[in-house]
N, C-alpha and C positions, 0 to 999 in steps of 0.2 A: 645869567641868568634872571627865571622867573621869577614878579613879581609876586614878593607875600597874597598869597590864595592863592595864586596859580598856578599850582601843580607842585608845591616846591612843600619841601620836607616838611613846615606847619603851618600844612592845608588847611588841615583836620583840625592843627590845637584853635585855629579861628575859625575856623566854623564854628566849633565847638563852644569857644567861648561868646561867641555873636549872639547863635541857642543861646547861655546859660545865658545872657543879657536883655532875653526879653527880645533881641531881636529876629526877621522874617530872613528866610533862605532861602536863598535858589535852586532849590534844590531840591529832589523823591525824599520820600520818606522814605526809600529802604537808606540809601542815599544818603543820607543826616545816621539811622542806625550804623552804614557800614564806618563813617565816620565818628561814629565816637565813640566805636570797640576804634580805633583806630586813633585816636587818643587818651583812651583806656590802656591804650599798650604803651605811650608813652616809656624811654629810658626801661623795654623790654628787648630779648632781640629782635629784629627787622629783616626777612630778607626782602634788599626793597623792589617793584617792577622790574629796577636795570639788572640786573640779575640772573645768570642762566648757571645751574650746577647739572651735574651728570654727575651720579654719583652716587653715596648713601645719606643719610643725615641723623645722627643723634641727636641730644640734647636733652635738658634736662630741667628745666623748668620752662617756658614759656615761650615758643616763636609765631612770630607771623608771617606769612611768606608772604606775597607778593610779584616775586614773579617766575622762571622756569623750574621744576626739577623734572628730574628723569633718573627715577633711581626707585629706594625704596625711603621710608621714613620710621622711625623709628622710635622709642619717648612716652617716657613712662609721666610724662608734661600735660600744656593746654594747648593742640593747631591751633592756631586760623588760618586757615587760604582767605586770602588779599581777590578782593573785585579782580586783580591785573594776572591773578596769579593761575596760572596750566600749571600740569601737576600728571601728569605721568606715571604709574609705577607703584605701587602696596604702599597703605597707610596703615600704622601697625603706635595706636595713641591713650592716651586716657582717656582722654574729650579732646571733640575737633568741636572748629567751626567750620562751615566754607558758604564760602562767599564768589570763588569764580569758579574755574575750569577740576574734574579730575574723575584724568582715565583713570582706573584701575580702583582694585580691593578696598573698602577701607575696614580694619580690624580696633571696636573703638568700645574699652575697658567699663566706661563710663557712660557720658549725655554726648550725644550726635545732635550736630544743627546743622541743616540746608536750608536754606537762608535763602529770599524771592529764588535772585535772578541769577542762581548760583547753576553751577551742571554740574551731572558726576555721574557717569557711565560707569563702571559696577558693582562687584554685591557689595551689598553692608553688613558686620553685623555689630553691633552694639544694646546695650543694656535700657539703653533709654533717649526715641530717636522723637525727634522733635523737624515738622518740612512742613516753610509759610509756602504759601498762594506763590503758583508764579516759579518755582522752582521743578529744574527739572532731573529727573534718575531714572535710571529710567540699569533697571539690573532687579535679581534681589539680596531682599532685604533678612535681620532672621532679628527678631530683640531675642535678649536671651534677661536671665536674672544675677543680675553685673553678682551678686554673694559668694554661687558654686559651679569651682569646675566645670567644666562640662563635658559626659559622659561619651568615652577616646569610641568611639565607630570599632565595633569590630568588620562586622560583613556582612555578621548570622545573628538573623532576630532573632533578642530574648525568651527565652518559653518560661511562662510558670502557667505552674501546672495546682489548680484545686483541687485537694483531696474530697472531692465527692462524682456518685460514682454511677458510671455509665451508662448512656441510658442508648435505648439500641435508637436508632435508628430507622427504623424497618420491624415490622412485626413478626413474626416468625407463622410461616404460613403452619397448619393442616390439614 
């Protein structure tokens, strides 16, 4: 069993407590940010780094995934992709923070945050998008208005007609 602070489930909380007391940590700022995030998730639903899932995941409130998932993730809650995570599949959720790897499209109703060391390979649709320097994003992004539902695409352009007189493109020759 690893010693306290060396890969144990309490390591992030220990580092967070050490920082709260003003002690120095030997970790980088983005790692410290991740550890703070992990400490905030104590008592929340967590799939740790040794978990591998093939299939779909549905949850209600908050979930932190630090393992491997192959399949869909659907929720009206808040999802955190840990720095050890490797996700392959489509994600639809209310809010997401990505520290690890995602290969697939992400659709978010509210906020999407791509952290410094994350990798996203896929398209992204969100009402608010934050991308930190150092994040890798390969795909298209669409920032939507989170309040109104999107218009359905019909395949034909919308025709708008104005009641203005038609002007001749060429003058008549006499």
